[in-house]
C-alpha positions in Angstrom: 30.9 14.1 14.5 29.8 10.6 13.3 27.4 10.6 10.4 24.0 9.1 11.1 23.3 6.1 8.8 20.5 6.8 6.3 20.1 3.5 4.6 16.5 4.2 3.5 17.4 7.7 2.1 15.1 9.6 4.4 17.5 12.6 4.2 16.5 13.3 0.6 12.8 13.7 1.5 11.2 17.1 0.9 9.1 17.0 4.0 7.4 20.4 3.3 6.4 19.3 -0.2 5.0 16.0 1.2 2.9 17.8 3.7 1.6 20.1 1.0 0.8 17.2 -1.3 -1.2 15.4 1.4 -2.8 18.5 2.9 -1.7 17.6 6.4 -1.4 20.6 8.8 -1.7 19.0 12.2 0.9 18.4 14.9 4.3 16.9 13.9 5.4 15.5 17.3 6.1 11.7 17.0 2.9 10.6 18.8 0.2 8.1 18.0 -2.2 10.9 17.3 0.2 12.4 14.7 0.7 9.0 13.1 -3.0 8.6 12.7 -3.4 12.1 11.2 -0.6 11.7 8.8 -1.7 8.2 7.7 -5.3 9.3 7.0 -4.1 12.4 5.1 -1.8 10.1 3.0 -4.6 7.7 2.1 -6.9 10.6 1.2 -4.4 12.2 -1.1 -2.4 9.4 -2.7 -3.8 6.6 -4.8 -2.6 3.0 -5.0 -1.6 2.4 -8.7 0.8 0.3 -10.8 0.7 2.3 -14.0 4.5 2.6 -14.4 4.5 -1.2 -15.2 2.9 -0.2 -18.5 4.4 3.2 -19.0 8.0 2.3 -18.3 8.2 -1.5 -18.1 9.0 -1.5 -14.3 8.8 0.6 -11.2 11.7 2.6 -9.8 11.7 2.3 -6.0 14.5 4.7 -5.1 13.2 7.4 -2.8 14.3 10.1 -5.3 12.1 8.5 -8.0 9.2 7.9 -5.6 9.4 11.5 -4.4 9.4 12.9 -8.0 6.5 10.7 -9.1 4.2 11.0 -6.1 5.0 14.3 -4.5 6.1 16.5 -7.5 4.1 14.9 -10.4 0.9 14.1 -8.7 0.8 10.4 -9.3 0.2 7.5 -6.9 2.2 4.3 -6.4 2.0 0.8 -5.0 3.3 -0.7 -1.7 7.1 -0.4 -2.3 6.7 3.2 -3.2 4.1 4.3 -0.6 5.5 2.4 2.4 9.0 3.8 1.6 7.7 7.3 1.3 5.6 7.2 4.4 8.4 5.5 6.4 10.8 8.3 5.4 8.3 10.9 6.5 7.9 9.2 9.9 11.6 8.8 10.4 12.2 12.5 9.6 9.7 13.3 12.4 11.3 11.1 14.9 9.2 7.9 14.9 10.8 4.5 15.2 10.1 2.7 11.9 10.6 -0.9 10.8 10.0 -2.1 7.2 8.4 -5.5 6.9 8.0 -7.7 3.8 4.8 -9.7 3.9 3.3 -12.6 2.1 -0.1 -11.7 0.7 -3.3 -13.8 0.5 -5.7 -15.9 2.5 -4.8 -18.9 4.5 -4.1 -22.3 2.8 -2.1 -23.4 -0.2 1.6 -23.2 -1.0 3.8 -20.5 0.5 3.6 -17.2 -1.2 6.4 -14.8 -2.1 7.1 -11.7 0.0 5.4 -9.2 -2.3 4.2 -6.5 0.1 6.0 -3.8 2.0 4.4 -2.5 5.2 5.6 -0.7 8.3 5.7 -1.3 12.0 5.9 2.1 13.8 6.7 2.9 17.4 4.9 5.8 19.1 3.8 6.6 22.6 5.5 3.5 24.0 3.6 1.2 21.8 3.8 -0.4 18.2 1.4 0.3 15.3 0.9 -1.3 11.9 0.9 1.4 9.2 0.0 -0.1 5.9 -0.6 2.8 3.4 0.3 0.8 0.3 -1.9 -2.3 0.4 -4.6 -1.0 -1.9 -7.4 -2.0 0.5 -5.4 -0.6 3.3 -7.0 -0.3 6.8 -8.3 3.3 7.1 -6.2 4.0 10.2 -3.0 2.5 11.8 -3.7 -0.6 13.9 -2.3 -1.1 17.4 0.0 -4.1 17.7 -0.3 -4.1 21.4 3.5 -4.4 22.0 3.6 -7.2 19.4 0.8 -9.1 20.9 -2.8 -9.4 19.6 -5.1 -7.0 21.4 -8.3 -8.5 19.9 -10.4 -7.1 17.1 -10.0 -3.4 16.3 -12.8 -1.5 14.6 -12.1 1.7 12.6 -14.7 3.5 10.6 -16.9 0.3 10.6 -14.1 -1.9 9.3 -12.9 -4.7 11.7 -9.3 -6.0 11.8 -7.1 -8.1 14.1 -3.4 -8.9 14.2 -2.8 -12.5 15.4 0.3 -14.7 15.8 0.4 -18.0 13.9 2.7 -20.6 12.5 2.7 -21.3 8.8 5.1 -23.2 6.5 7.7 -23.5 9.3 7.6 -19.7 10.1 6.3 -17.9 13.1 4.3 -15.2 11.6 1.9 -12.3 12.4 -1.2 -12.2 10.4 -3.3 -9.1 9.5 -6.9 -10.3 9.3 -10.1 -8.5 8.3 -13.7 -9.4 9.1 -15.3 -9.8 5.7 -18.9 -10.9 5.2 -19.1 -12.7 8.5 -15.7 -14.4 8.5 -12.1 -13.6 9.2 -9.9 -13.4 6.1 -6.1 -13.1 6.3 -4.8 -10.2 4.2 -1.1 -10.8 4.6 1.5 -12.2 7.1 5.0 -11.2 8.1 7.9 -12.2 10.3 10.2 -10.1 12.4 13.1 -10.6 9.9 15.1 -7.4 9.3 14.4 -5.9 5.8 17.1 -4.1 3.9 16.7 -1.8 0.9 18.1 -4.4 -1.4 15.3 -6.8 -0.4 12.7 -4.2 -1.5 14.5 -3.8 -4.8 14.4 -7.6 -5.4 10.7 -8.0 -4.4 9.8 -5.0 -6.5 11.6 -6.4 -9.5 9.5 -9.6 -9.3 6.2 -7.8 -8.6 6.7 -5.3 -11.5 8.2 -7.5 -14.2 7.5 -11.2 -13.6 4.8 -12.8 -15.8 3.2 -14.5 -12.8 2.6 -11.2 -11.1 -0.9 -9.9 -11.8 0.5 -6.3 -11.6 2.0 -7.1 -15.1 -1.4 -8.2 -16.4 -3.6 -5.2 -15.8 -3.8 -1.6 -14.4 -4.7 -1.6 -10.7 -5.9 1.7 -9.2 -7.4 2.1 -5.8 -8.9 5.1 -3.9 -9.3 4.5 -0.1 -11.8 6.6 1.8 -12.9 6.0 5.4 -16.1 4.3 4.3 -15.2 2.7 0.9 -12.5 1.1 -1.3 -13.0 2.2 -4.9 -10.9 0.2 -7.3 -10.3 -0.5 -11.0 -8.7 -3.8 -11.9 -8.3 -3.9 -15.6 -11.6 -2.5 -16.6 -13.7 -3.7 -13.6 -14.8 -0.9 -11.4 -15.6 -2.0 -7.8 -16.9 -0.2 -4.7 -16.5 -2.1 -1.5 -17.9 -1.0 1.8 -17.5 -2.2 5.4 -18.5 -5.8 5.8 -17.5 -6.4 2.2 -20.6 -5.4 0.4 -19.5 -4.9 -3.2 -20.9 -3.3 -6.3 -19.3 -3.8 -9.7 -19.4 -2.4 -13.2 -17.3 -2.8 -16.4 -15.9 0.3 -17.8 -15.4 1.3 -21.5 -12.1 2.7 -22.6 -13.4 6.2 -22.4 -14.9 5.7 -19.0 -11.6 4.2 -17.8 -9.6 7.2 -19.0 -12.1 9.6 -17.4 -11.9 7.8 -14.1 -8.1 7.9 -14.0 -7.9 11.7 -14.3 -11.3 12.4 -12.7 -12.3 10.2 -9.7 -8.8 9.0 -9.1 -7.2 12.4 -9.7 -4.0 11.1 -11.3 -1.9 13.6 -13.2 -1.1 12.0 -16.5 0.0 13.4 -19.8 -2.1 12.7 -22.9 0.5 10.2 -24.1 0.6 8.5 -20.7 -3.2 8.3 -20.6 -3.3 6.8 -24.1 -0.7 4.2 -23.2 -2.5 3.1 -20.0 -5.8 2.7 -21.9 -3.9 0.4 -24.4 -2.5 -1.7 -21.5 -3.8 -5.3 -21.1 -7.0 -5.6 -19.1 -6.2 -8.9 -17.5 -9.5 -10.6 -18.6 -7.6 -13.6 -20.0 -5.6 -14.3 -16.9 -6.3 -15.7 -13.4 -4.8 -14.0 -10.4 -1.4 -15.5 -9.4 -0.8 -16.5 -5.8 0.6 -13.9 -3.5 0.6 -10.7 -5.5 -2.8 -9.2 -5.0 -3.2 -5.8 -3.3 -6.2 -7.0 -1.4 -8.9 -5.3 -3.6 
């Protein structure tokens, strides 16, 4: 019997533990409805966060490490971790899954590095964008209309579209969001095949390079259907549909309380103290192409 290739290590996934971690108890057949249910449960349970940059100096993106951190230790993760974990879950359930490396940021300016991992998922004869690790992720999977734009899609009051375009000599697909009355590109990708080593390389840049703003400050995001609640450095922001924002600056004690309280991250006392001592990013300006969209 010929072994089935498992280049993304989905075979190591503890599926039952993942379902318990996210609280998902719905159908498991590889359908669009199952995809939507799993995705919403994932966003509700798992936070976007980059804290290992400050706790360990880099982020381990092997599926074994991701599973230990997010499923067993009650932490969150950023795009390379969340997309790989969710992709493994979907593959185990029989979905068709493609990993895509995207360039992040609005239109204009120089070409940006590919610093975001997202997923194209096939279900019920169609294709869907599942983007659980963007920070300000869409609250539900978005239909890709068999790789062609199907016009704006509204979900929970948030409005998105996926459109083809040409940029810096590449034919790309752009995820755009309607923000405060105008369309803003969140990220763009090509159909180029992504290998696990590509993720390792992109993650190394994102988690260690001095131009990456993930090395400047903690970034934590909680996505609910009606709000994006984030902390960048010490700036606490609540964003609602249409991009109405409220902001506040947190003290160190308020920051620590938010991490283990509102964001429900399981951190040891030593880890919490180390994160509170991390740089807050106030002396830096965001670099091109590495923002999580918050």
